[in-house]
NUNURO-77555 format. One record per atom (N, C-alpha, C): y, z, x; residue in three letters. Coordinates in steps of 0.05 Angstrom, whole numbers, padded with zeros to 5 digits, always signed. Each point is the difference from the previous one (the first is absolute). Layout:
! residues N
YZXALA/...
***
This chain:
! residues 134
-00186+00313+00185UNK/+00021+00013-00019UNK/+00020+00018+00004UNK/+00021-00006+00010UNK/+00024+00028+00016UNK/-00013+00023-00015UNK/-00003+00023+00029UNK/+00009+00027-00014UNK/+00026+00002+00001UNK/-00001+00018-00007UNK/+00036+00013+00002UNK/-00015+00048+00010UNK/+00016+00013+00017UNK/+00002+00025+00007UNK/+00022+00018-00014UNK/-00012+00032-00001UNK/+00029+00002-00036UNK/+00007-00004+00011UNK/+00013-00013+00023UNK/+00034+00004+00008UNK/+00010-00021-00023UNK/-00020-00020+00015UNK/+00024-00028-00003UNK/-00009-00009-00029UNK/-00027+00023-00024UNK/+00001+00002-00019UNK/+00018+00005-00014UNK/+00013+00023+00016UNK/+00021+00020-00012UNK/+00025-00013+00000UNK/+00005-00010+00018UNK/+00022-00023+00003UNK/+00022-00024-00012UNK/-00031-00014-00008UNK/-00008-00014-00024UNK/+00008+00003-00036UNK/-00018+00022-00001UNK/+00010+00016-00010UNK/+00027+00019-00020UNK/+00011-00001+00024UNK/+00020+00012-00016UNK/+00008+00030+00016UNK/-00023+00004+00019UNK/-00005+00040-00016UNK/+00007+00009+00022UNK/-00011+00033+00003UNK/+00005+00014+00040UNK/-00041-00012-00004UNK/-00006+00007+00039UNK/-00029+00001+00008UNK/-00009+00029-00014UNK/+00013+00017-00009UNK/-00029+00017-00016UNK/+00003-00008-00029UNK/+00019-00012-00013UNK/-00006-00005-00036UNK/-00028-00021+00010UNK/+00015-00025+00010UNK/-00037-00014-00001UNK/-00029+00012+00017UNK/+00004+00017+00013UNK/-00021+00021+00014UNK/-00011+00014-00015UNK/+00025+00029-00021UNK/-00015+00008-00020UNK/-00013-00021-00019UNK/+00008-00018-00014UNK/-00010-00019-00003UNK/-00025-00013-00004UNK/-00021-00005+00020UNK/-00014-00009+00018UNK/-00018+00027+00006UNK/+00011+00013+00007UNK/-00012+00039-00004UNK/-00026-00005-00032UNK/+00038+00000-00014UNK/-00017+00004-00040UNK/-00026-00019-00004UNK/+00004-00023+00009UNK/-00017-00032-00007UNK/+00014-00002-00018UNK/+00028-00002-00003UNK/+00023-00031-00011UNK/-00009-00025+00019UNK/+00001-00003+00022UNK/-00023-00020+00014UNK/-00015+00000+00019UNK/-00011-00008-00006UNK/-00020-00006+00029UNK/+00002-00008+00038UNK/-00013+00024+00006UNK/+00013-00015+00031UNK/-00031-00006+00011UNK/-00011-00005+00026UNK/-00011+00000+00016UNK/+00010+00000+00034UNK/-00018+00003+00011UNK/-00008+00016+00026UNK/+00003-00011+00016UNK/+00029-00015+00026UNK/-00021-00018+00008UNK/-00003+00009+00033UNK/+00002-00022+00026UNK/-00028+00020+00016UNK/+00018+00019+00025UNK/+00022+00012-00006UNK/+00015+00016+00011UNK/+00000+00029-00028UNK/-00003-00006-00029UNK/-00001+00016-00013UNK/+00026+00002-00023UNK/+00008-00014+00023UNK/+00032-00002-00037UNK/-00005-00010-00023UNK/+00016+00007-00020UNK/-00017-00006-00025UNK/+00026-00032-00004UNK/-00025-00019-00015UNK/+00022-00020-00007UNK/-00007-00005-00033UNK/+00023-00017-00005UNK/-00006-00014-00027UNK/-00004-00012-00002UNK/-00015-00025-00013UNK/-00016-00029+00001UNK/+00029-00007-00021UNK/+00019-00028+00004UNK/+00016-00006+00005UNK/-00018-00015-00036UNK/-00005+00000-00017UNK/-00015-00011-00018UNK/+00008+00037-00021UNK/-00006+00017-00002UNK/-00012+00018-00009UNK/+00040+00010+00010UNK/+00018-00004+00022UNK/+00028+00017+00000UNK/+00026-00017-00023UNK/-00016-00023+00004UNK/+00017-00021-00026UNK/-00009+00005-00021UNK/-00035+00006-00016UNK/+00007+00006-00022UNK/+00009+00030-00007UNK/+00002+00013+00025UNK/+00011+00034-00001UNK/+00019-00004-00006UNK/+00026-00019+00011UNK/+00017+00003+00008UNK/+00017-00005-00040UNK/-00013-00030-00012UNK/+00001+00005-00027UNK/+00001+00013-00017UNK/-00026+00019+00007UNK/-00008+00012-00023UNK/+00035+00026+00003UNK/+00003+00012+00025UNK/+00016+00027-00006UNK/+00039-00027+00003UNK/-00003-00023-00006UNK/+00023-00003-00015UNK/-00002-00005-00021UNK/-00014+00001-00008UNK/-00001-00005-00026UNK/-00009+00026-00022UNK/+00005+00031+00014UNK/+00004+00022+00003UNK/+00020+00007-00012UNK/+00023-00016+00019UNK/+00022+00011-00004UNK/+00007+00015+00016UNK/-00010+00005+00022UNK/-00004+00021+00019UNK/-00018+00010+00018UNK/-00006+00007+00024UNK/-00028+00016+00015UNK/-00013+00008-00024UNK/+00007+00021-00008UNK/-00022+00018-00022UNK/-00003+00013+00031UNK/+00009+00009+00011UNK/+00000+00022+00011UNK/+00022+00032+00012UNK/+00007-00005-00033UNK/+00028+00028+00010UNK/+00006-00002+00014UNK/+00006-00019+00012UNK/+00026+00009+00039UNK/+00021-00022-00008UNK/-00003-00012-00020UNK/+00016-00034-00003UNK/+00014+00009+00031UNK/-00005-00034+00016UNK/+00014-00012+00024UNK/+00030-00004-00005UNK/+00017-00011+00022UNK/+00027-00003-00011UNK/-00016-00044-00012UNK/+00024-00015-00005UNK/-00007-00013-00020UNK/+00007-00031+00029UNK/-00030-00013+00005UNK/+00000-00021+00010UNK/+00021-00020+00012UNK/+00017+00004+00008UNK/+00024-00034+00014UNK/+00000-00009+00015UNK/+00014-00019-00012UNK/-00004-00028+00017UNK/+00024+00007+00029UNK/-00016-00019+00025UNK/+00025+00002+00020UNK/+00006-00018-00010UNK/+00018-00019+00013UNK/+00004-00032-00003UNK/-00018-00019-00014UNK/+00000+00022-00030UNK/-00022-00027-00017UNK/-00025+00006+00010UNK/-00004-00002+00011UNK/-00042+00002+00009UNK/-00014+00034-00001UNK/-00013-00021-00013UNK/-00017+00020-00030UNK/-00027-00005+00020UNK/-00003+00024+00023UNK/-00034-00009+00012UNK/-00016+00011-00027UNK/-00018-00001+00001UNK/-00025-00008-00030UNK/-00029+00000+00021UNK/-00014+00005-00028UNK/-00030-00009+00005UNK/-00002-00021-00020UNK/-00010-00030+00002UNK/-00012-00018-00019UNK/-00012+00012-00024UNK/-00003+00004-00025UNK/-00020-00004-00015UNK/-00009-00026-00023UNK/+00010-00016+00005UNK/-00013-00015-00028UNK/+00015-00030+00025UNK/-00015-00021-00006UNK/+00004-00031+00014UNK/-00008-00010-00005UNK/+00014-00024-00024UNK/-00020-00020-00024UNK/+00008-00032+00010UNK/-00015-00010+00009UNK/+00006-00027+00007UNK/+00009-00016-00015UNK/+00013-00022+00000UNK/-00008-00026-00013UNK/-00004-00025+00004UNK/+00001-00025+00001UNK/-00002-00021+00008UNK/+00020+00002+00024UNK/+00020-00003-00007UNK/+00024+00000+00002UNK/+00019+00021+00017UNK/-00001+00019-00015UNK/+00026+00040-00009UNK/-00026+00011-00003UNK/+00009+00027+00020UNK/-00003+00018-00002UNK/+00007+00024+00009UNK/-00011+00025-00026UNK/+00015+00026-00006UNK/-00022+00029+00012UNK/+00033+00006+00023UNK/-00006+00022+00011UNK/+00021+00019-00012UNK/-00030+00030+00004UNK/+00011+00025-00012UNK/+00001+00020+00013UNK/+00024+00008+00007UNK/-00007+00019+00024UNK/+00014+00035-00008UNK/-00010+00026+00013UNK/+00003+00018-00015UNK/+00013+00020+00015UNK/+00034+00008+00002UNK/+00000+00011+00029UNK/+00021+00021-00018UNK/-00019+00021+00004UNK/+00002+00030-00007UNK/+00002-00008-00035UNK/+00023+00000-00017UNK/+00000+00011-00016UNK/-00003-00036-00021UNK/+00008-00013+00030UNK/+00022-00026-00018UNK/-00030-00019+00005UNK/+00005-00014-00027UNK/-00014-00023-00004UNK/+00005-00029+00003UNK/-00007-00011+00023UNK/+00026-00023+00008UNK/-00024-00030+00001UNK/+00009-00017-00017UNK/-00024-00027-00008UNK/+00025-00023+00010UNK/-00013-00015+00024UNK/+00018-00021+00022UNK/-00032-00027-00019UNK/+00020-00027-00005UNK/-00010-00020-00014UNK/+00002-00019+00020UNK/-00024-00008+00017UNK/+00006-00031+00035UNK/-00019-00004-00005UNK/+00004-00025+00018UNK/-00021-00017-00003UNK/-00030+00016+00014UNK/-00025-00025-00012UNK/-00028+00011+00006UNK/+00002-00005+00019UNK/+00019-00018+00017UNK/-00002+00000+00033UNK/+00006+00020+00024UNK/+00028+00015-00019UNK/+00008+00016+00021UNK/-00019+00018-00005UNK/-00013+00023-00020UNK/-00023+00011-00005UNK/-00035+00002+00014UNK/+00003-00027+00005UNK/-00025+00000+00010UNK/+00005-00011+00045UNK/+00026+00004-00007UNK/+00021+00013+00033UNK/-00021+00015+00012UNK/+00028+00016-00022UNK/+00000+00025+00013UNK/-00027+00012+00002UNK/-00017-00001-00016UNK/-00026+00010-00003UNK/+00003+00020-00029UNK/+00010+00010-00014UNK/+00006+00013-00012UNK/-00020+00003-00023UNK/-00014+00032-00003UNK/-00021-00008-00017UNK/+00011+00036-00015UNK/-00019+00016-00021UNK/+00010+00018-00002UNK/-00008+00037+00019UNK/+00014+00009+00001UNK/-00007+00014+00033UNK/+00012+00004+00014UNK/+00026-00022+00006UNK/-00001+00000+00006UNK/+00040+00004+00017UNK/-00005+00010+00016UNK/+00037+00014+00011UNK/+00029-00016-00003UNK/+00010-00018-00015UNK/+00017-00011+00000UNK/+00028+00011-00005UNK/+00029-00014+00003UNK/+00018+00001-00006UNK/+00015-00020-00018UNK/+00011+00000-00017UNK/+00015-00005-00025UNK/+00031-00003+00010UNK/+00010-00014-00001UNK/+00031-00005+00007UNK/+00014-00012-00020UNK/+00021+00002-00002UNK/+00017+00009-00027UNK/+00036-00013+00015UNK/-00008-00029-00014UNK/+00034+00002-00005UNK/-00006-00021-00014UNK/+00033+00008-00024UNK/+00007-00007-00015UNK/-00019+00000-00010UNK/-00014-00019-00022UNK/-00019-00001-00015UNK/-00020-00023-00001UNK/-00020+00002+00029UNK/-00017-00007+00023UNK/+00004+00028+00018UNK/-00036-00010-00008UNK/-00017+00017+00020UNK/-00014-00003+00026UNK/-00004+00006+00020UNK/-00018-00026+00020UNK/-00009+00028-00007UNK/-00028-00015+00024UNK/-00028+00020+00013UNK/-00007-00001+00028UNK/+00003+00035+00020UNK/-00005-00012+00013UNK/-00017+00015+00006UNK/-00035-00017+00008UNK/-00019+00019+00007UNK/+00000+00017+00034UNK/-00007+00025-00007UNK/+00013+00024+00023UNK/-00019+00002+00029UNK/
***
């Protein structure tokens, strides 16, 4: 399972590294240390936490950040759900406060190796959402 540094998690959540660090210090999201002593967050834990703060209507930190915005319709985030059917699939990405859902083929999901907790980017053009593996 992929793990994320505090800085990477902050970018995916659309907050400052200081805010992400305070959340970790307060025990709002579980961390562990790698062999060099850096704090890491497991991808599944980060995915669950991203949903929690998005549903709470904000960060709950008292120092609200600027809204997360897209650059050229690209929404970098974390995969929070993958639902596979026989032919089609549904992938959900939490990109800061934005929840994006894409319907694509099962084959595409398998080729990209998409799973909950991994980093991905949703690219939006008109009503079509494309998923790029990070």
